[in-house]
N, C-alpha and C positions, 0 to 999 in steps of 0.2 A: 395439233401436236402443241402447238404454246399453249394454249390451256391445259394439257396435261403435264406441260411441265410448272406450266405454275404451280398447278392442284402435288406434283410432287415438291414442289420447294417448299411449298405451306406446310405441307403435311412431315417437310425435314425440321422446322424451323418448328413445328410445335411439338416435335419428339423432343432438339435440346431445351429446350423450353421449362420441360420438365427436371431437368439436372443444375446444379448449381455452376454458376459461369466462376465460381472463384478458386474453382479443384480441388475441392473439399471430398471426402469419400466418406460411404456410409459405415458401419460396422463392421462388417465383409468386407471393406477395402475396395467395394466398387466406387463409380459415382455417384454422389449422393442427390438422390432424386430429395427433390423440393417438398413435396406434397408429403413424403413419411417420414422426411426427418426436418431438424433446425428449429427456427423460428422460437417463437414464446414455448412452444409446446414441450420441444426442449429447454429453454433457460425455467422451464417451472421446476424443474427437478433439480439445475442449477442454485437457483436462489434455495431453495429448501436446503440445500447443503450451507451454502453462504450463511442461510439463520442458524442453523443448525451449529455450526463451526463460531459463530458470534455471539452466539447464544454462551456456548460452552465456554467459551477464551474470557470472554465479558464475568461471568461471573466470578472467574480466580483472578482475572488481572484488576478490577475495581475496588474490591476488598483484600487485597492482598498486604498493601501494607498495615492493615489491621490485625490479619493475621502473624504479620511479624513481627508488630509491637508487641501483639496482644498476649501471644499466644507462646514464642519466639522469646521474646523478651529485648527486640530487637532497640536502637536509639532509632530517635528518627529521620536524625541525618542516615543512619545505615542503615535503615528503610528504605528509604525513599529513594538512596543511590542502587542500593541490590532491585526495586522495583525499577526502575530507570533503564538498569543495566539488562534488567530481564528484558524487558519491553522493545528495547533496540535491541536483541537478541534476536527477539522475534520475527520485527521485520525486518533485519538485517538479512535472512536466510533466506527469504524468497530469493534472490540473485543463483543463490544456489542450486535453489530447485529450480529455478526458467533453463538455466545452463543446462541441467539436464533433462528439463520438458524438449527444449528447443532443438538440441543437440542428440537425444537415446532414445528415450522411454516416449517423447510425447506427451500432451499433458494431463490426456485420461488415465493413463499411467502413471505418473508423476501422484495426481489427484488420489489413486487409491490407495496406493504405497502410501501414498506421508498421511495419511488419515489415517491409519488403523496404526501408522508407529505414536500418531498424537493423541489416539486413545487408551494406548498402551502407558503412554506421558501420563493423564488424568488419571489414570487409576493408579499408576505411581504415588501423583500427588494425593487423592485419597488417603491411600494406603497411610500419609504422613500424619493424619488426622487420627486413624486408628489405633496408633502406637500407643498411645497414652492408657486406651482402654485394654492392651491387651496388657502391660503392664500391672493396671488395675486385677485383673483376671489371671492375674497370674503366670505371664508368660515370663521368657527368659532375656527380661529387660530390668535394669535397676531404672529406678527414679535418678540418680546422677546420672546413667547416662543417656537419658529418651531426648530430653531436648538436642544433644548434637545426632541420635540419627534422627528425630524431625527435621534436622536442617537434610543433612548428608541426603534423605530419599524425598523429600520436597525437592532441591534445588534437580537432583536428577531428575523427577517428573517436569521439574518447568522447563529445562531445557529440550529433555525428549519432546515436548510442544509444541519448544522455539522450532525444531527439524521437522515436527510433520507441519505444523505452520507457513514453513519455508517452503514448501511444495504444493498445498492448498492456495494458499495468498495471490501467487499473478498468475496459477494457471484456471483459479475460477473465471476472474474475471475475464481472462484474453477469451479463454475455453467459450463464456457466455457469449460473450459479443463475436466469437466465430464462428454461434448458429444463426446468423443475418448474412445474407450473400449479398456483396458492396455492387455487384453489377444489377440488383435487384433497385429501381427505384425505393419501392414501396418498402421492403426490407432494411434498406439503409434507414430511412423514416427511423423505423421500429429502436435500429444499433445506437444515435444520436438517442435515444430517450432512456439507452439501456446503463450507462454510468450514474446517471441520476436516480433509478429505482436501485440501483446496487445496492448502493450508497443509505438508500429510505427504506431500505428491507433490512442491512447492516446493525441499525441505528433501530428500527422499532425492537431487533435481536439484543443489543444493549438496552434498550428502558429497560423489559423485564428482566434481565440479567440484574441492570442496577436497582432496583425496586425488591423483587419478588423473589429473588434467588437471594439478594443476599438479607433481606429482612429474612431466609431461612436462616441465614447462619448465624445471624442474629440469636435467634428464639428458640434455636431447635441443635444447632450447636453445627461445628466443622466437619464431621463426619457424613450428617447426610449431606450440609452443603455441596462438599467438594464431590459425592456419592453422583448427585444431581448432574453436574455436565458430562458423566462419563457416560452416562448416560443415553442424553442430546447428542452426544459426536455419533456414539454408537448408531446415531437415526440418522443421523446426516451421510454417514457412509453408507447406509440401509438405501438414501433418494437414491446416491451417486448412482450408484451400481445396476437400479433398478430400471434406468430408463436407457440404458446402454445402448439398445438400440436408435434411439433416435435422436442420438447426436451426430455430428458434422464431426470429422476429424478434418485437420490440415496434415499435408506432411513432415517429417522434420526432415531440412534441410542442414544439419552437418553445426558443430557449431562454431556460434558467432563469436564468442570470443575469440577460435583460434582465427576467424574469417580477417576481425578488425586486429590483431598481432599480426597477422600476413603483411597487413597493406600499411601496416608503421617500420617491420623488417626493409618488405623493398623497396619504402623510401628511403628510408637511411642509406641501404645498400647503393642506389641511383640518385645521392645527394650532389654529385658532380655534374650531373647531368640537369640541362631543361627541359620542361617541359614546352612543348607544340602551343603557340597561340593557337593554330587551329584544334578542338577540340577533339573533332573528328578522327587526328592522327592516335589522338591514346587510344589503348587497348582494348576491342570491348569481345565478351563472348557472342563469338552467330548464333542466329535465332533458332536453330537448329542442334543447340551443343548439348548432351544429357544434363551440363551442370543447368540449364535456362528452361528442363522443362518444371511447366508449372511453377517458374519462379517470375517476380515481378522486374524489370528492367529499371533502370530510374539514370533520366538521363543528367549528363553532367551538368553543375554547375563551377561557376568562374573565382569564389574565394575559397582560404586553405588551400593555396594549390600547391604547397611545400607538399600533402599527402597526392597529390597530380603526379608525382614524379616514379608510384608504385607501379600506373598506370603508362607509362612513356613506353615507347619502342625503342631501345637502344638497336635492334639489330634487322636484317629484315624479315619481312612478314612470315616467308617461311618458318623463318628458324624462331619467331614469337610462336607460328600455330606447337612447334612440335618443341617450343620452351612451357608453356604454362599450364599446361595439363599437371609434368610432372616436378616443376617447381613454381608454386604460387608462393612460395619463399622471397622469390628474384623478380614478379611479373603477376599483376592485378588488373579486373576487369574494372572497366569503369564506375558499375555497378556495385562491386565491392567495396571501392574507394570510397566514394557517395553515400555506404552505412556510417561509414567511421564518420565521414564531413557529419553526417547528421547528430553521432553522437557526442559531435564536438560540440555541436550548437548548442548543445542544450547544456553542455551539462555548467559555463555562469549562471543559467537561470536555475538548475537545481542545486548549484551550492546558495543561495539564494528564500529557494524555500523551506530547509533546513530547518532556519528562527522558527517557522512556524511551528514546529513538530516538537522543538523545544521548549516554547512556551506549551503549548499543548498538554505536553506530559506533566506540569503541573497539576492539570486535576486530578490524577492518581496520585499524588504526594504532596505537594506545600499543603496547595486547596485543602486537601482532604487533614492535612494535620494544622493549619486556620481551624478549622470548623469541627476538632477534637480540642479546641480551644473557645469553643465559644455555646451559647444555647441553644441544647438538639428538641427543647420544647417547643411543640407548638400546639396548644392548647394543650392538648389532652394527650397529644402522637407525640410521642421522641420520635425527630432524626436523624438518619445514621448520616456522620459525616460521608462517608460510601455512597450516597443512595440522593443527595444535591448533585452529583453528577447526569439525573435524572432531566436536569433545567438545558444540558446541554443537549442531549438528546430529545429530544421534546421538542426544541428551538429545530430541529433539522428534520425533524417529521414533518413537523407544521410547516418548513420554508421546503424544502424540496419539492409537493406538490406547488405549491405557489409559485414557484421558478419557473417549474417546468411545465406547466399549465396555463402560468398566467403575465411571469415575465417575459419569458424566451417569445413565445408568441410577437407579444406586444414590441419589445425592442425590433426584433426579426422585422415588421412592418416599417421602422424607422433608423435602420440600418441598415435592410436589406439581405444581413449575413446569415445561414441556415440556424447558428446557433442563438442567433439576436447580440452578442458580442462575441468576441473573440476569447480562445480559453487567455489567453496576456493578460488579457484585460479584467477578466473574471477571477485569474490569480492574483493579479495585482487589487485589486480590492479587500480578499483576502488578507494580502498578510498585510495589510492598513492595521489588523483587528487586534493583531499581539499587544500595538500600541494601547488600543484601548484597554484590554482585558487588563495588562497589570496594571495601568491609572486603577480601573476601577476597583483591581484589588488590593492593590496601597491604601486608597481611601480608605478602605473598610478594615483595613488589617493598622491604619493611623487610628481610626473611628477605638476598636476593640483596644488597641494597649491603652488607651485615654480614661476608657473607660472599669468599673470593677470587674473583676475575674469572672466570667463565665454569665453575665447581664446584655451581650449583644445575643440578638437572636441571628442562626448561623441561614436563615433563611438573606440575609443582607449579603448574600456569596452567589444571590440567584443570576443579577446582572453578570459578572463574569463567567458564571458557566452559558449565560446565553450566550455573550457574545461567543463566546469558545465557540459553541454551536454555528451562530452567524460565517465565522470564519471557514468552517471547513466546510457547511455547503458549498463557501464560494472558492475556497485553496486546494480540499484535498480530490471531489470531483472536478474541478479545472483542471488539477494537476497529472492527475488518472486517467483523462479524455486525453487532452496534451499529450502524452507519451503515447497513448496508443497509434491516435491516430499520426503520430509524427512517423513513428516504427519503419523501417521497410519489412516487409511481409515476413521475412527470416527471421526478424529480431523482436517482434511484437511481444513475447512474451517478456523478454529479456528486459524490455525498456518497459513497461507495464508496470516492470521488478524495483526500476527506478523510484518510481512514484514509493514507495511500499521502500527503497533501501534511505529513500529523505527523513524517512518516519523514523528508520531507527537511527543514522545518523541525529536526527534530531534529539531521542532520547539519551544518545550518547553525551552529546554537544550537553542536555542538562545536568546527566552524571557529573558531566565535570566542571559547569560553573558550580555546582553544589558543594563539589569537595574544594574548589579555590574560593570559593567564599567561606566556608569552614576552615580550610587554613590562612585566610586571611585576618580572618575577625576572630581568630581565637587564640589572638597571640599576649603574652603579660597574663596570664589568666584569665582572659576576660570568656563572658560565654557563650561570644559569639554572634549573628545576626540569624541564628534558626536552631536555636538551644535545645535541649529534652521539652523545657520548660518556656514557652512562647512570652509569657510573661516577664521574661525575665529576657529575653532579645529584641533583635529588630527585623524581624520579617517584612516589613514595609519598605526601610531600604532595596531591598531584593528587588522587590518589586517595583521598588521606582528604578532600578537598576537594568532589568531589562525594557522596561517602554525606551529607557533611552536605548537601546542596541537595538531595537524595534525599529524606531525614527530611522539610523542608520543604514538594518540593512534593508528600509524599506527604499531608502533611495538609491541604494548598487543595485537594489529586481529594476528599476524603472530606467537606470541605465543599461542594463542589460536586454529590455527587451524592449527595448527604441532599438535593437542593433540588430535584432532576429531577426533574419528571410526562414517566412513560413516554406517546409517542401511542400507545401501544396493551402488553397485558400480553406478557410477553416472557419 
């Protein structure tokens, strides 16, 4: 009988191993089978879609400043400001997309709808380049209003693209990470490398768009150059939908922002109540409660005790049990309170990370304008200023495999950490890069200003682009990995979107700094630091100023990181 029981238990265990342990579902809503769903088989389609959207997006963004100045006749400062504002919006919209995905539609449906909107936006953007051809062919446009029409159509398309990317960006990354089961050690190892290869794949696409498609735009015109991204993103949508039955899907658990607001309101309502010294007296939902189905329970932590007031039971247990389901705005479970604490701990770090992206925003604005004032000839070949970002992407493409396959195993042997170094150490090393980037750019600009106009080769910009790439390997991958892993299960997409929100805030900060510099340096009829003719300005002073701010930001980050408490070992 004992052997028969053991055999039955073994069969049951074997049957359980066929399913994922993280509660994920298949396309039909049934528990996901490991051998039929998820893993790299599903991630291949996710990465293919990511490759297509990055190729399409960067085909527009990497050379947009040239289109605005050369075709629409905008000034250098106006074009740089418009590019920074649009790019910031592209990285801000993921917050809205993440809330929709985590609360209502789920990640897959959000991605499909968003990608469709993105395709429509790219069609509008391409149409702006065809308007002059319509004028030439006798359409009902006149030469006096064609530029105004191009402006309207272009920016409508650009901000439709921003809406589309808002759903794609946070969902693709978190959806790809969802394809690996945290409860399976072998799959967890693959998840550890996923973020590195996600960014590697993204920069391969950026490399192609920053060279090949920019070359097409320069040699064959903007109509063809803006039509290619439409076709590429449409192919990406096909890849996403084609592999639907291979994916693993996570349940939606309601709006994470609503849950956060409930904790704040409940804590304020209980302002006069002192949290108990014994954390076991705080309110927690029982394991068999419907709201805990498939959810992850988070243990209580001792910091940020003000928010513990939201889980403090000021009535009898019987009344509390009846009160909480009907009034979560008065009493919240410990797990819900801890979700807010996690976000609150991340906030100071997030603020310091923003500055890195204010510096990287210069790659598509002031760096391009600097390159336009330099000698573009390399032998018999003319290198477009926008194509210099190739050095940024090449650096990432080279360093990611070296980091993942070389540095991480070596560091793991020395430190004993699964990732070699902590996420915060990785981010900190990346935040030192803006100082080096802007120092290199300032030195190049100083030399250019003292040389004859157009005599300095733009290849001297290569070091500053390469340093930006090194910083992105450390900061971008590190912060995306950090926010995803530190996030509670119900907020994975939202916390992943925090990484993209940092990029958005950095672009807005860049736009603000450019506006402030223009206002402060153009008084009394002076040309300012960044005039249309850079030979009359002092772009070098702008770069030195940003380098100094980078030093202050790095010191602030070190202070915040030293006080941060990891939710779990990283």
